[in-house]
Every structure is written in structure tokens, then in C-alpha cells.
C-alpha positions in Angstrom: 0.0 0.0 0.0 1.1 3.5 -0.7 -0.1 4.6 2.7 -0.7 2.5 5.8 -4.1 2.9 7.6 -2.4 4.5 10.7 -0.6 7.0 8.5 -3.9 7.8 6.7 -5.7 8.3 10.0 -2.9 10.7 11.0 -3.2 12.6 7.7 -6.9 12.9 8.1 -6.6 13.6 11.8 -9.0 10.8 12.8 -9.1 8.5 15.8 -10.6 5.0 16.0 -11.7 2.5 13.4 -15.1 4.0 12.5 -14.0 5.2 9.0 -11.9 2.2 7.9 -14.4 1.0 5.4 -14.3 4.5 3.7 -10.5 5.0 4.0 -9.3 1.6 2.8 -10.9 1.9 -0.7 -9.5 5.4 -1.0 -6.0 4.3 -0.2 -6.3 1.4 -2.6 -7.5 3.7 -5.4 -4.6 6.1 -5.2 -1.9 3.9 -7.0 -4.2 3.2 -10.0 -5.0 6.9 -10.1 -1.3 7.9 -10.1 -0.6 5.4 -12.9 -3.5 6.6 -15.0 -2.7 10.3 -14.6 1.1 10.2 -14.7 2.1 6.7 -16.0 3.8 6.2 -12.6 4.3 2.6 -11.5 5.9 1.5 -8.2 9.5 0.2 -8.7 11.2 -2.4 -6.6 8.5 -2.5 -3.9 8.9 1.2 -3.0 7.0 4.3 -3.8 8.9 7.5 -4.7 8.7 10.2 -2.1 6.8 12.5 -4.6 4.2 9.7 -5.1 3.7 9.3 -1.4 3.4 13.0 -0.9 0.8 13.2 -3.7 -1.0 10.3 -2.1 -1.4 12.2 1.2 -2.9 15.3 -0.5 -5.1 13.1 -2.8 -6.4 11.3 0.3 -7.3 14.6 2.0 -9.1 15.8 -1.1 -11.1 12.6 -1.7 -12.0 12.1 2.0 -13.0 15.7 2.8 -14.3 16.6 -0.6 -16.4 19.7 -0.4 -15.3 20.4 3.2 -11.7 20.9 2.2 -10.1 23.9 0.5 -10.3 22.1 -2.8 -8.7 24.8 -4.9 -5.5 24.8 -2.8 -5.4 21.0 -2.6 -5.9 20.6 -6.4 -3.1 23.1 -7.1 -0.7 21.2 -4.9 -1.8 17.8 -6.3 -1.4 19.1 -9.9 2.1 20.3 -9.1 3.0 17.0 -7.5 1.6 15.0 -10.4 3.6 17.1 -12.9 6.7 16.5 -10.8 6.0 12.7 -10.6 5.5 12.6 -14.4 8.8 14.4 -14.9 10.6 12.2 -12.4 9.2 9.1 -14.1 10.4 10.4 -17.5 14.0 10.8 -16.1 14.2 7.3 -14.5 
């Protein structure tokens, strides 16, 4: 997984297990989303730091949706996706 559940709970500032059934599918959807938008695939079992950082912001956007400052999150995510695409092209 690109993010562990405990890490996701920290990112979302949540306690307990009440939202696991919502959070797990979101976490699982991030790698295919990154691959579809940037062509990025995990190499040697590890995720690039830029991919993990993008995953954190994507999780926030998807989980909080309308309650988040979506414009700021989208700008950050767009920049990270561009960086990930460029990084992938170099490697």
C-alpha cells in the first residue's frame, strides 16, 4: 500500500476505526489513479517520495471533498503529479 491505515488516520486527523471502510478503498484507489494520470508505477516495492506526498494530498481531497479547501489541494496535487511525471520520465 502507498499509505498504511495508521498513516492515513494521522493525515486525516481521525481516531478509531469507524471510518476504515471508507478510508481503505480510497488508499487502494490512489496507485491506479497515479498510474492513470502520470504513468507512474511502483518500482522495486517502494514508492517514490513524490508519489507518497501526492497520495497524502489526494487522500485529503477525496476524503474531505467539499469540506476541504479544494482549490488549494488541487493546485498542490497538480504540481506533485507534474513532478511525478517528470521524475518518471527521467528514470
